[in-house]
Structure formats: C-alpha cells, structure tokens
C-alpha positions in Angstrom: 0.0 0.0 0.0 2.8 2.4 0.9 4.4 2.0 -2.5 1.1 2.7 -4.3 0.5 5.9 -2.2 4.1 7.1 -3.0 3.6 6.7 -6.7 0.2 8.4 -6.6 1.8 11.4 -4.8 4.5 11.6 -7.4 1.9 11.5 -10.2 -0.2 14.2 -8.5 2.9 16.5 -8.1 3.7 16.1 -11.8 0.2 16.9 -12.7 0.2 20.0 -10.5 3.4 21.2 -12.2 1.8 20.7 -15.6 -1.2 22.7 -14.5 1.1 25.5 -13.3 2.8 25.9 -16.7 1.5 28.9 -18.6 0.4 28.6 -22.2 2.6 30.7 -24.6 -0.5 32.5 -25.8 -1.7 33.3 -22.3 -2.9 37.0 -22.0 -0.9 37.4 -18.7 2.4 37.2 -20.7 3.8 40.5 -22.1 2.7 41.1 -25.7 6.3 41.0 -27.0 6.9 37.6 -25.4 3.5 36.1 -26.3 3.3 33.6 -29.1 1.4 34.8 -32.1 -2.0 33.2 -32.7 -2.1 30.6 -35.4 -3.6 31.9 -38.6 -5.6 29.7 -40.9 -4.7 29.8 -44.5 -7.3 31.5 -46.6 -9.3 29.0 -48.5 -8.6 28.9 -52.2 -11.9 28.9 -54.0 -10.3 28.1 -57.4 -8.6 24.9 -56.1 -10.1 21.6 -56.9 -11.4 19.8 -53.8 -10.3 16.2 -53.6 -12.3 13.8 -51.5 -10.3 10.5 -51.1 -12.5 7.4 -50.7 -11.6 3.8 -51.2 -12.4 2.7 -54.8 -15.4 0.4 -54.9 -15.3 -2.6 -57.2 -17.1 -2.2 -60.5 -18.5 -5.7 -60.0 -20.8 -4.3 -57.2 -22.4 -1.6 -59.4 -25.8 -3.2 -58.7 -26.9 -4.5 -55.3 -25.3 -7.9 -56.0 -21.9 -9.0 -57.3 -22.1 -9.4 -61.1 -18.8 -11.4 -61.2 -20.4 -14.3 -59.4 -21.8 -17.0 -61.6 -21.3 -20.5 -62.8 -18.7 -22.0 -63.0 -18.1 -20.8 -59.4 -14.5 -20.2 -58.3 -14.1 -21.4 -54.7 -11.0 -20.5 -52.6 -10.4 -23.3 -50.1 -9.0 -22.7 -46.6 -6.9 -25.3 -44.7 -9.5 -26.0 -42.1 -12.3 -26.4 -44.6 -10.5 -29.3 -46.3 -9.9 -30.9 -42.8 -13.5 -30.4 -41.8 -14.6 -32.0 -45.1 -12.4 -35.1 -44.4 -13.7 -35.4 -40.8 -17.3 -35.3 -42.1 -16.5 -37.7 -44.9 -17.6 -35.2 -47.6 -16.5 -35.3 -51.2 -15.4 -31.6 -51.8 -16.4 -31.3 -55.5 -19.6 -33.3 -55.3 -20.9 -31.4 -52.2 -20.0 -28.1 -53.6 -22.1 -28.9 -56.7 -24.9 -30.1 -54.4 -24.8 -26.8 -52.5 -24.6 -24.4 -55.5 -26.4 -26.5 -58.2 -23.7 -25.6 -60.7 -20.2 -26.4 -61.8 -17.5 -25.4 -59.2 -13.8 -25.0 -59.6 -11.9 -25.3 -56.3 -8.7 -23.2 -56.0 -5.8 -24.0 -53.7 -3.2 -21.3 -53.0 0.5 -22.0 -52.3 0.1 -20.9 -48.7 -2.8 -23.3 -48.0 -0.7 -26.1 -49.5 2.2 -25.0 -47.3 0.1 -25.0 -44.2 -1.1 -28.6 -44.9 2.5 -29.7 -45.6 3.6 -28.2 -42.2 0.9 -30.1 -40.4 2.8 -33.3 -41.2 1.8 -37.0 -41.7 -1.6 -36.6 -40.0 -2.9 -34.6 -43.0 -1.4 -36.6 -45.8 -5.0 -37.6 -46.9 -5.8 -33.8 -47.3 -2.6 -33.4 -49.3 -3.5 -36.3 -51.6 -7.1 -34.8 -52.2 -5.9 -31.3 -53.1 -3.3 -32.6 -55.5 -6.2 -33.9 -57.7 -5.9 -32.3 -61.2 -9.5 -30.9 -60.8 -8.2 -28.6 -58.1 -6.7 -25.4 -59.6 -3.5 -24.0 -58.1 -2.9 -20.3 -57.5 0.7 -19.1 -57.0 1.3 -16.7 -54.1 3.9 -13.9 -54.3 4.0 -13.1 -50.5 6.4 -14.6 -48.0 5.4 -17.2 -45.4 2.5 -19.7 -45.3 -0.2 -17.6 -43.4 -3.2 -18.2 -45.6 -5.8 -15.9 -44.0 -4.2 -12.6 -45.1 -3.6 -14.0 -48.6 -7.3 -15.1 -49.0 -8.6 -11.7 -47.7 -6.3 -9.8 -50.1 -7.3 -12.0 -53.0 -11.1 -11.6 -52.5 -10.7 -7.8 -52.0 -8.9 -7.5 -55.3 -11.0 -10.0 -57.3 -14.7 -10.3 -56.5 -15.2 -13.5 -58.5 -14.4 -15.9 -55.6 -16.4 -17.7 -52.9 -14.3 -18.3 -49.8 -14.7 -21.8 -48.2 -13.6 -21.7 -44.6 -14.7 -22.8 -41.1 -12.4 -20.4 -39.4 -14.4 -17.9 -37.2 -11.8 -15.1 -37.5 -11.5 -15.4 -41.3 -15.3 -15.6 -41.7 -15.6 -12.3 -39.7 -13.0 -10.7 -41.9 -14.6 -11.9 -45.1 -18.1 -10.6 -44.0 -16.7 -7.1 -43.9 -15.9 -7.3 -47.6 -19.0 -6.6 -49.7 -20.1 -9.1 -52.3 -18.1 -12.1 -51.2 -20.1 -15.2 -50.2 -18.7 -17.6 -47.5 -19.1 -21.4 -47.7 -18.6 -23.6 -44.6 -19.3 -27.1 -43.2 -22.4 -27.3 -41.0 -24.5 -30.3 -40.0 -22.5 -32.7 -42.2 -23.1 -30.7 -45.4 -21.9 -27.5 -47.1 -23.8 -24.2 -46.4 -23.3 -20.9 -48.1 -24.1 -17.4 -46.9 -24.4 -14.0 -48.6 -25.2 -15.6 -51.9 -27.4 -13.4 -54.2 -30.9 -14.9 -54.7 -31.4 -15.8 -58.4 -28.4 -13.5 -59.4 -30.0 -10.2 -58.4 -33.6 -10.9 -59.2 -35.8 -8.7 -56.9 -36.9 -10.6 -53.8 -40.6 -11.4 -53.6 
C-alpha cells in the first residue's frame, strides 16, 4: 500500500506542475513575449477539392456481385479441407450439391504450405488437393499464413467464394461486400451471402 501511495503522490505532483505551466498564448504574458495566434490559410476557391475514398469494385455496381456466376470459383482454406475429411464429404460433389452448378476449387500455395507443415496426420488432405481438378494459385507473399492471402485476393478480385470454417477469417470476409462464405455445418456445405437468383428482386 505504501508504494502505491508514494507513486500516486509523485503523479499528483507532476500533474500539479503541468497545470502551473502557462500557455505561450496566455494573456498574462507580455505582448512582446506572447506567441502569435495561429492563422488559418485563406481557402482557395479556385482549387479543386479532392475527397479521397476507397475505390469500390465495378462488380458491385448493382446491389449484387455481377462477377459471381457458374462455374463458381471457390477458394479453399486449410480447415475447410480438414472439416470435409472429418465429415467424410467429397469436396467437389458437395460443392455442386450446394450451389447446383459447376464449381472450380482453388488452392493457394500458402494453403498447401500449411497442410504440408501439419505433417503426416494430414497426408489424406494433401492427396485430395493434388487432384488435377483442383486449380493451383501461386502466391507472391512470404510465409505460409493463408488468412491474409485469401482476404487480399477476394478484396482485389470479386469472382471468388471463400470456403472456410475459421471464425476469424469468416468475420474478416463478412466485412468485404459481395463475397459469399461457404462452410461445413451439420455434415453438409452451407453458403451465406449468396445473391438470390443473381439479383432478381426478392418477392
């Protein structure tokens, strides 16, 4: 208790000293020593006013994402592949059952790297994603952290659906407009934020 009181007293003393300090523009200081008041620059009426705003994707010109459509391009996350194996789900078949259209699953280098790091336990997952029907996307970033890579990819290109069961990644993807999220729930694939009938008005 004694130490806490001591530190509080020191803090109070410092605060009192700060309060005692006079502002350089204080009227009690002589005019010659007083700091001049800050002047605002006169506004140039001829200058072009620039309002910087993040550029919106042209794919979201309407209320729905126009770049989404069959064949669907699905970016797979590491845990989505593992959840599919645990639930004994055929990735391609279940994707088609979920979306009623042809799907092309995409594997990034970092997702492949993450699976290779996990070791022998996940050799089944590695064998599945090395199937020729799975497209490979080459990454230019360093390391094997897939979440940032997937978020960056869907921010730049709005043609992807992200397949993940990671709560943090789902939360990050939901903040990006026009990107649907696919995940494993109740032994089947579920999709959220998918436009109804590609932008047809809801009845």
